C-alpha positions, 0 to 999 in steps of 0.5 A: 349563493355563489353557485347560483351566481356562477351557474347564471341564475342571476345572470342576464344570459339566464333570463335571455335564455328563458325569454328565448324559450318562452312559453315552454321555459315557464312550464313547471317541468322545465323549471324543475329540471333547471333547479334540479341541475343547479342543486346537483351542481352545488352538491358536487361543488361542495363535495369536491371542495371537501375532498380537496380540503380533506386530502390536502390537494390543490385544485390546480393539481387535479384533472376531472373528466366527465363524459356528459355535460351535466350537473356533475360537470358544472359542479366540478368547474365551479 
């Protein structure tokens, strides 16, 4: 649930963005992309947390670099 809150699913800005993109934001393809993005970000966040725990590394000691702003990037910054 934390990811959904962090990713903005329950934020005012998320719904304002949907409202701004009406009517295309209500199409199934758009919603599928949004939820796929959130699911991928959540999977990446869990992977990173597990990696940090397994390797006994503090998040403050890690720098991650990604080229695109996609679900991987979002998951790493959560």
